[in-house]
N, C-alpha and C positions, 0 to 999 in steps of 0.2 A: 159251239158258245159264241156269245158275243164278248167283244172284249170290253175290261171292265172301265166306263166312263171316269176322265180324269177328274174330279170337285178341286183340286188342288187349288190354294194355296184354301184352311181352312180353319178361320181364326188365327191365335196364334200358334198353333200344331205345326210341328217342323216336317218340314215336306218329304223327309228321308224317310217316314213311318210309311210311306207306300198309298197308292191310288186306292186298295179296294181297305186297308184300314182307316183313311181316312174318310172314306164313304160309308162305314159301316159304325166308326164314332158320331160321325155326322146326326148319320137317321139314328141316332140313338140319342140323340141331345146335348153330345159331347163336341162343343167346336172351341173349347178355351185349356189352357193348363190349368187352370186353377180348377175346372169341369172335371179335368181328370184327375185331380189331384183329391175329388172328396170322391173317386172311387178306390177300391182293393186294388191289386195286380190280379188278384182269382175275379173277380166280379170281371175287369175289363178282357181278359182272357176267356171269359166265357161269351162273349159278343163273337160274331161270327167275323174271321177276315183280322184277326187282334192276336198277334202271335206274341213269342218271345222275345224274337227280332224286335216288333215297333212297341213291346215293352220295355226294353231295353232302352230305346232313343228316344220314348219317351222319359222315362228313367232321367236322363243323361240334361234334358229339355228341363224337367222341373228344380231336379239338383241346380242347374244354373240359375233359377230366378228361389233356389230357398224354399223350393217346396219340397214335399214326399207324395208317395202315394199313402192313401187310409191305410191303417194298420187292420188287416183281415181279422 
């Protein structure tokens, strides 16, 4: 299995989400925290490579900017 390419940084997304999560979000057109905030946790968890750890890290980053996930 080939290693996952590291495309970070992606927009203003935190690097701590991991390279797989960053790549998958980018491939789904999500490159900013404002774009993350336009999605629900459930929608984001449906994307391959996005798990509870990435959701928690993104949630903290959203909160720091006064943002939150879209309600499900």
